N, C-alpha and C positions, 0 to 999 in steps of 0.2 A: 847790613844796611836795613834801616827801618822800612815798613811798607810804604810810607809816604815818600821817602827818598826813592825807593824802587819805582813807584808809580811815576814820579817826575822824570826819571831816567828813561823809563819805557816810552812815555809820551814824547819826550824829545827825539828818541831814536825812531819812533814811527813817523815823526813829522818829516824826516828826510829820507827814510828807508823806503816808504811806500811809493813816492813819486819816481825814485830811481828804479824800483822794481817794475813799475808800470812802463817806464821808458824802455827797459831791457826786453820786455815782452813783445814790443811792437816789431813785426816782421818788416825787413827792408823790401821795398817795392821796386821791381825792375822798370826802367823807362820804356815807354811804349815805342814801337818801331814807327818809322815814317809812314804815313798812310799811302797807299798805292793809288796812283791816279786812275780814274775811271776810263780815261782815254787810252791808257797803256796797260792793257790786260797783262797779267803775269805770263811769262814765257816758260816753256818746258825746257828740258835739258838740251834740246836741239835748237833752241831759240825760237821755235814756232809758238804761236799762241796756244795756251792750254785749252783742251776741249772742254766745253760746258759739261756740267754734271748731267748724268742721264736723267735724273729725276730730282724734283725739288720736294723736300720733306715739309709736311704741314707742321706749323708750330703746335707743340704739345698743350693740351688744355689744362688749366689749372683745376685742381681738385675742388669740389664744391665746398663753400664755407659753411661752418656749422652756425646754427642760430645762437645769437647772444643770449645767455641765460638771464632770466629775471631774478636777480639776486634778492629783490625785496620779498619774493615768495619763497625763499629757502627756509627750511625748518630751523628755528633757533636752537642754539646749543642747549642741552639739558641743564637745568638748575641743580647745582650741587649743595650739599649741606654747608660747605664753607661759604658759598654765595649768600646763603640765608643768615648764618650765624655771625658773619662779620659785621652785620648791622647791629648787634648787641653792643660790642665795644664802641662802635661808631657813635651810637646814641648816648651811652653812658659817659663817654669821655669827650663829647662834643665841646664842652667849654675849654677843656685842656687842649683839644686839637685846634680850636680857633686861635688860642693864644700862641701856640707854637707855630701855626701856619701864617698868621698875619703880623705877629709881633716879633717873631724870631726868623722863620724860614724865608719869608718874602724879603725883608730888608737884607738878610745875609746872602740870599739868592741873587738879589740885584747886584750886590757888591761883588759877589763871585763872578757874575757874568762880565762885569766891567774888568775885573782882575784877569779873567781868562783872555778877553779880547786884547788887553794891553800886555799880556804875558808877565803879570806881576809875580806869579809863582816862580817862573824861571829865573826872573831877575833877582828876586830875593834869595832864591837858593844859590844862585851864582855869587851873590854878595856874601852870604853867611858861610858857604862851603868853600873849601880850598883843597889843595894837594892833588895827587894823581887820581883821576876819576872821582873827584869830590869825595875822597875817603875821609876827609877831616872837616871840621866846622865848629863854629860857636853859635849857638841858638839862644834867643832870648826866652826867659821863663817869667811867669808872673802868676800871682794868685790874689783874688779878692774874695773874702769869705766873711759874711756878716758876723760881727762880734769879735773878730780878730784883727790883728795887724795886717794890712795889705803888704805884700812882698814883691820884689822884683829880683831877677837874677840872671844867670847864664849858665848854659849846659855846653860843655866842650866834649867832642867825641872824635876818636880817631880809629877808623876801621883797619884791620890787618896790621895791628901794631906789632912790630918785631917779627911776627909770623902770621901766616894766613889764618883767617877765622877768629882772630883775637881782636877785641875791642877794648880800648881804654877810654874812660870817661872821667870828667871832673865837674863838679857843680858848686856853685856859690850863690847864695840868696841873702838879701838884706831886707829887714822890715822895721827899720828905725832903731831908736835907742834900745840896747840890750836884746836885739833880735838879729841873729846871724846864724848861717848854716854853711858848712863847708864839707864836701864829700868827694871821695875818690873811689873809682871802681874799675875792675878788670874782669872781663868775661871771655872765656874761651869756648867756642862752639864746636863740639865734636860732629854733630849732625843737626838736622832741622829740629829734632826733638830731644837733644842730648847736649847739655852744657853745664859749666861750672863757673861760679862768679865769686869774686873776693871784693868786699866793700869795707870802707872805713869812713866814719863821719863824726863830726862834732857839731853840736847845736846848742845854742843858747836862745832861750825865749822867755818873756815875762808874762805871756797872755793866756796861759792854760787856765781853763775854767774849772770851778768846783762849786757844786750846788748842794752837796750833801750826798748821803748814801741812802738808797731805798727807792721804791716806786712812787712815793708821795711827795718828793721834794718839790719845793716851789721856787719861783723866780725871785722871791724876796731876799734870799741870801746868796745871790750870785757873788762869787769872789774869785780871786786870781792867785796863782802861785808861779814862781819862777824857778827854772831848773837850768843847769848845765848838764849835758849828757854827751858822753863819748862812747862809740860803739865800733866793734869789729864784727864782721859777719862773713861766713862761708856758706854758699848755697850750691846744691847740686840738684839738677832737674833731669828726669828721664821720662820719656813718653812711649807707651806701648799702644798704638792705635788711639782709641778714645780714653785710655787710662793715663793720667799724669801723676807722677810721684815726685815730691819735692822734699828734700831733707836739708836741714840747716843747723848750724851751730853759731852761737853768737856770745860774746862777752861785752858787757856794757857797765858803765858806772854813771849813776844819777846823783847829782849834788843839788840840794834845794838852796835857792837863793832868795834874798829878801828884796826882789824886784817888785815894782808896782806898775800897773797898766790900765789904760782904758777908763779911768775914773771909778774903778770898783775897788772896794777894800780887799785887802789880802786875806788869805785864810788865817794867818797868824793874828791879824787884827780882829777878825770875827771870833776867833777862839778866845782871845783875851778879853773881849767884851761879853763873853758868855752867849753869843748868838749861834754858835755851832759847837758841837762836841768835837774834841780833838780827833782827827781822822787817824786810823790805825797806821802806824809807821811814819806819820808826818814829822819831818825834821830829821829822820834817820836816813842818812845817805846809803846808797845801795851799790854794791859791786857784785854783779850777778853773772852766772853762766847759764845758758839755756840751750837745750837741744829740742828741735821741733821736726815734726813729720806731717806732711800734708798729702792726702790722696784725693784725687778728683776723677770721677768718671763722667765724661761729657759726650753724649751722642748727638748733640746738636750740630747741624751743618755749619759751614763757613759762610763767608760773605756772599758768594755767588751760587749757593745751593740752598735747598730747603732747610730752614733753621728749626724745624721741629725736633723734639728729643727731650732727654732728661739730663739733669746735672745733679750729681750726688757727691758730696764732699764730706770729709772728716779730717780733723786736725787735733794733734795732741802736742803739748810743749811744756815739759817739766823744767823748773829753774831752781837755783839755789843761790843764796847770798854767800859768796865764798869767804867773806870776812867773819860770819857767824856760824857757818856750818849748816847741817840739815835741820837744825832747830828753826831756822828761818828759810823755809823753802816752800814752793807752791807749784801748782800745775794748772795750765790752761788747756781746755779741750772743748770741742764743739762739733756740730754737724749742721748741714743744710741739705735740703732736697727741693729741687725745682723742676717742674714739667713745663715745656714750651710747645705751643702749637703754632706753626706758620700757616695762618688761616688761608692765604692765597697762594702760598708757595713762593712768594716774591718778597720776603722780609718783613711782612706785617705779622708780628709775633705777640700772641697772648700767653702770659706766663703766670703761674701760681707756684709760690714757693714758701717754705717754712725754715726758720733759722733758730738755732739754739747755741748758747755759749755758757761756759761754766769756769769758775776759778775757785780751787780748793787749796787749803793749806796742807802740806805734807809733814810739817813739823809742829811744835807746840805754839809757835807765834802765829797770829792771824795774818792773813794776806795784806801786804801794804796797800793803802788806798789807791795808789797809782798803778797797781798790778791787778785790780779787780776788773771785772767785765765792764768795759767803758764803751758806750755806744753814742751815736749822733754823728752827723756829718756825712754819712754814707748810707746806702741802702742796707737794710730796710728802714732806717731812721733818718732819712735825708731831710726831713723837715725840722730837725733839731740841730743845735750847735754841736760840734765835736766835743765830747766829754760832758754833755748835758746830763746824762743818766749813767749811774754806776752802782753796782752791787755785786753779789756773788754769782748771780746767773741772770740770763736774759732769754727771751723768746719773742718771736714775731712771725706774722704771716703777711705776705705781700702779693697783690695782684697788680700786674704791670702790662702795659701795652707799648710796643715798640714798632716804629715804621721808619723806612729809609727816608732820609732828607737829602743828603749829598753822598759822595763817595766817602766811605768810612765813617759817616755820621748818621746817627739815629735820633729821631725824636722819641721822647720817652715821657710817659704819664703813668703814675703809680700811686696806689693807696695802700697803706700798711697799718697793722694793729699789733701792738706789742708793748713791752715794758721790761724793766729789770726787776729782779725779785731776790729773795734770800737764797741760801744755799739750796741747790737742786730744785729750784722753783717752789720751795716749800710754802710760801705765802701767796702762791698764785690765786688770783680771783679774776673773774671775767670783768667785773666792774673796775678793775685796776688797769685795764688796757688803755693805752693812749693811741691816738690816731696820728699818722704821718702822711702828708700829701706832697707830691712833687711833679713838676712838669718842666721840660727843658730839652737840651740837645747834649748828647754824649757821643764819644768815639765808640764804634762797634767793638765787641769783644775780640774780634779777629784782628784788630789793628795792632795789637802787641803790647809792649811794656810802656809805650808813651800814651798820653791821654789828654783830651780836651773836654771841658765841660762848661755849660752855661745853664744853671738850674735854679728854679724858684721852688721853695718849699715852705710848708706850714706844718706845725705841730700843735697838738691839743693837750688839755688837761685830761686826767683819767675820767672814765665814764662816771665814777662815783662823785666827781667834783664838777659835773655838768658838761664835760667834753667840749669846753669852749676853746677856741684857738688862742694860744698865748705865745706862739713862737713863729717868727717869720725869718726866712733865710734866703739869701741869694749868693750863689757861688759862681765865680768865673775864673778860669785859669787854664794853664797848660803846663804839663810836666813831662819829663823824659826819663825813661828807665835805663838802667845799665844794659 
């Protein structure tokens, strides 16, 4: 069961369990006896009036009350380094904070207050979930991303399918003509940090973007290409404390289609007109097998703990086109390092990270253009469209500030500098770096495989071309993982 569903169940349980527990703790009080009349003194065993007590005890004196402290004269708590340094990100990120506070958090907060008073969450959950203990359900999904087709869909889940700790999922999404996605998944959980998952999906889309290859591509030659892709994937994840290891194997086939979208010329049309050089591997359908290994060491705390720590990750994934052999094979690999400081110990986190990614040929043929390092749409290039930049390698550095907004939701403001480059960053230059800026709301990393985001982003030209803003992006959507 996802954290959100668990939270709803816990809140409902507490709503009735606490009053009952409080009622059970009340001791029954015996009724008072009838008062004895003053005219009829109590009698002794013989029936005679009882003798008066020999002496009457004086009432005990109350202990003297202490003087009320003067709290205004108490010594203030000592100022810590965190109390001082927290003002640095507050001042630097003040514009981003004002946007998220008054354009995002306040309206969403007001809506959530009304929703809580009227129990919208419980009603909606009861509507979408069904089965014993709400173990199954159909949840809506949607995605709006600047420059791409908006999509709507549904996510079906059924917990404890056939056996305990087994979850079956099915997804379907539609984005207009020639845009459709269907996926099936099954995950068996051995323990909280140990699971295996099998997935299969088919996707057709006409709106994938291509601007060219290299760090200096411009918006003048934005083009589209369409694909049909079918994929099967087997993933196993195991966790040892802060270390997470994930291995996967997948087989997929990509078929290029002559779809058009969004009023942009297709890649084939621009190549035919001589506006773009033919990308490597364009028009060559691919049937590939890939093995991947991801290792992540994450010492940061969870939702209700101090979130200071480091995150170090490394990934490697060799692949081969099984129809052409090792002559057409390649390898993806990369790493990232991020340090986070929870300045107040209450989820206000300042992070600095560095990211690198590489794609190299293993055979004689070049890496297909759709298998190069492709960035955009996610951190640290959230200010650019997905697929805006591609080449043999990429690197970026990001400074971000996160703060809690609601349960499982963080406000985020980040600035990044980076770009794509030739093999192994060979043509790296400082003046080739681009800027990426984002501000918005995202689910916390501890939320799990499902996610919600509402993000505004901007991207720039390289420093060598004036560093002017030439990319605006807005993304809003919710997705659910297997």
